[in-house]
Every structure is written in structure tokens, then in C-alpha cells.
C-alpha positions in Angstrom: 102.7 57.2 62.3 100.3 54.5 62.6 99.1 52.2 60.0 95.3 52.5 58.9 92.9 51.3 56.1 90.0 53.0 54.9 87.3 51.0 53.1 84.5 53.0 51.3 81.6 52.2 49.1 80.7 54.4 46.3 77.3 54.7 44.4 77.5 52.2 41.6 75.5 54.5 39.3 78.3 57.3 39.2 80.4 57.6 36.1 83.8 56.2 36.1 85.2 59.8 36.0 83.3 60.6 39.2 84.5 57.3 40.9 88.1 57.9 39.8 88.1 61.7 41.1 86.4 60.5 44.5 89.3 58.1 44.9 92.0 60.7 44.0 90.3 63.0 46.5 90.6 60.5 49.2 94.3 59.9 48.4 94.8 63.9 48.5 93.3 64.2 51.8 95.5 61.3 53.2 98.6 62.9 51.6 98.2 66.1 53.3 99.3 64.6 56.6 100.3 60.9 56.0 101.6 58.4 53.3 99.0 56.7 51.1 99.4 53.3 49.8 98.2 51.6 46.6 94.3 51.7 46.3 92.7 48.4 46.0 89.7 48.7 43.8 87.2 45.8 44.3 84.7 47.3 42.0 80.8 46.4 42.2 79.8 44.1 44.8 76.5 43.1 46.1 75.7 44.7 49.7 74.5 42.7 52.5 71.5 45.0 52.8 70.1 47.8 50.8 71.6 51.3 51.2 69.8 54.2 49.8 67.5 51.7 47.8 70.7 50.3 46.1 71.5 46.6 46.1 75.3 47.0 44.8 78.1 49.2 45.7 81.4 50.1 44.2 84.2 49.0 47.0 87.5 50.7 47.4 90.1 49.8 50.1 93.3 52.3 50.7 95.9 51.5 53.0 97.7 54.5 54.6 100.1 55.7 57.3 99.1 58.8 59.2 99.1 60.6 62.6 96.1 60.1 65.1 94.3 63.3 63.9 93.9 62.3 60.2 91.4 59.7 60.4 89.1 62.0 62.3 89.5 64.7 59.4 89.1 61.7 56.8 85.9 60.4 58.5 84.4 64.1 58.5 84.9 64.5 54.9 83.8 61.2 53.7 80.5 61.8 55.8 79.7 64.8 53.8 80.6 63.3 50.3 77.5 62.6 48.0 79.5 60.0 46.4 80.3 57.8 49.4 77.3 55.7 50.7 79.4 54.0 53.6 82.9 54.2 54.9 84.9 52.6 57.5 88.6 53.6 58.9 90.4 50.7 60.8 93.7 51.1 62.8 96.0 48.1 61.6 98.5 48.6 64.4 98.4 45.9 67.5 97.7 47.7 70.6 
């Protein structure tokens, strides 16, 4: 198991219920084959550049432990999610 961190930016115009369900969905994907940490919700922040004509995004950071295959599946699922504007998965292990 390796230490990872996923940061994703949600559309700020979404309802709180949709934002919360998206965060829970990401946690459930990670729990299928790993251990999820506590989600750090940053909230609305100004973007460095516009994404889909939006100047703000709702930031969430989730640390997790998983095998090397889980980040690939998580990346695939986040790419097809309509609520997620951008995401990045980073390995925290020093190698």
C-alpha cells in the first residue's frame, strides 16, 4: 500500500447535496481497494484560470492508502464525472 492524495475541483454552482454525494462517491471508490483518510474541504477558491467559463471552484483534498492499481481506476471515474472540473492524484511516497 502506498500513500496518495487526490485533489479535485467541483463545479461551484452545484447544490451542497450534490457536492457532498460526489465527495462520498470518491471515498467509496477508494474504500473498494484502499483506506481513505479524512477529506479536507477547502471550499470555494478563485481559479488561476477559467475552467468552463467559471472563475471559482470548490476544492476538496482526500488522502488515501491504496495499491498501485486504484489511482488508475479513480482517475478514470473522475474523468467521466460531470461534477468534477479538474483533478490530480499524487503519490506521497518518496521513491
